[in-house]
C-alpha angles and dihedrals in degrees: 000000000000099000100051104139128250109261127229146163118249112218124164092338094310123116108219110201130215091256090070098051144038109276144212126210122253112213131201103232092211095057105014087230120146107248104168149007119236120208114227120219121241123220087258089054090055091048091049091050091051092049091048093049092048092050098040092041092063091057094040091055088059093052109102118256089242093056092045089051091050092057094046092047090050089053089051090055090050091052090054092050090051096039098118094048095046093044091054090051090048092053091048094056100031104031099225121137116281090237089056091046092052090051090050093053090050089049091051089053090049090051091051091052095045095051092043089059094041088057088060089053099050090125129189123193146219114242121207108250129223092214128069114241095025133110123202117203134180114202137180122225134175113272093222136247114004125211109205131189121191130185136235099243095071102015096166105038097041095046089046091056092055100038097045095044091051094047095044090053090052098256129134114231137212109193130189107195121191114289091224093064108029102141094063093055090044089055089059090050091048091052091053092046090051088049088060100257105170118255115268097022089100122030124180121204135180129186144098100346098219092048096047094045092045093054094044095049093045090059119094087211090076112079101170135036125199120185137174116188145073123352096239093053092043092052090050092051090048089057091051092047093049091058089068099028092247118167114249136198112190125188102181139170127317139195100195119209124211121201114201111190122205092250093055124121096261095198092054094042092055099039095045092042094054092046092049096042097052099036108121086004089290092298095133127110091225094044112136110244113150107059115190110192124187112249100251090058099034105098094039091049092050092048095048095040091050093048091050091048092050091050094059115112109230117201149114112329091234093056112102094221097049116115097181130022132208128289112268098246145359092263089069091053090054091048092051092053093049097046097044093044091051093050094049091048088057094052106273117148115241102217100168139007120342101162144084116260113232124324101270121072127014097277122154130182117252100258135206126189124186134193092021115179117235090239092065114108092233089061090057105030126060105249095200091199145082100298130111124193118205125196132168133241137186106208136017095249089058091048093049091049091052092046092050096042093101125063091233111107113168104118139350135183140207135190121201141123091221118098089203094054091043090055092048091053095045090052097036103047108093097219140107096240130034128193118196114196087342141072094204099108108127099081123157093234098056129062119260129200145099145251133235111354091000091071144252136270130040136257123199132019122062088310095061098089097044098092092049092058134071115219109221125190116209123194109193123188105208 
């Protein structure tokens, strides 16, 4: 890619280019070509960003919610104007299809607008008092400086959730996006800068993740942490946050179950399942992975799902005829080989795919495994790649027990024509988000988050700003 942008850090309104720092290579996952050089923050950079956020945050908190919303909404409009350019950059550094990248940029703009308006609706209240001559108030105030960490699989939408919620609530933000996909996050920061966000309110750092996160979370300046990523890293950050009683929102790993009952619309269950499973090459925290299909439909479902997976055209995300792009990095290729090999060695049926495509670029065949034993690693570890596992069940109680066997609880899905069975699944799946006859569950207007080892706290919906605000009670004797 010849027009990949120059990368930089953003600290206190200053863009620090790669020429001024040590760098890391940015690689196009479709070609493995080096397309950019990423500057890595020094400890002094982190300290400067914290000081800037602390200073600028005090002024930003005093800006009216209406004026904060105006800036964030202006940035959303800029994102829409630049959608094609940013989407192309996103595909170059992440690998996903250009159509998916375009949709993600539009979603990021939607998230900006939603949180901008929610900031204007961060209501307090007046409480009737029991004493004459007294007024009782409940107010909402910004929690303080936010440390945010966003992943490489959705570098625009996930970063947008964290940045816009913090800014709309009146908080300054220091964000460390994923080092694999820096230009997308920087495009969000550029839009906000162009929308006249004051210097220091948003700072963007890259570097060695453990070093950056350790310094940020050790600082008393940071009062809230928001992280999207793997469960082990999230649990480590929770431990660091707890040492200073920092608030934490954690959206961690998933291993989403899908229950397909024998009365389901088979055409829809297969078509929607294949589309959802192989979107972004399966590198989605809510991606369906463990399919439990009722015995009368099982063999037909496996046959049709496998045929549809094999028919997908895998190629460069910028190619118009591609239906699935590459994995984002070589680590995912290694993980696919290990997990699939382990399942087959334990008796699983390899019904489609199972191998790397070519020797250039991180391409993997859309893969389907059936009759996978519970002892297989892929039944217990999130694959985060283009592989579906399909097992059978006899009754709904058995399916719910299998779906809830793991302590991951981000999303779960069910397919049935029965209102009774749909209700049982919506109530019985131990997850934060349920999709019934649909996989469209991560909408801006509803809350998103998990339970147990999939995290805590919610982003989006009317709940999304709560953890960025302090609720203060005021008793006033008049």
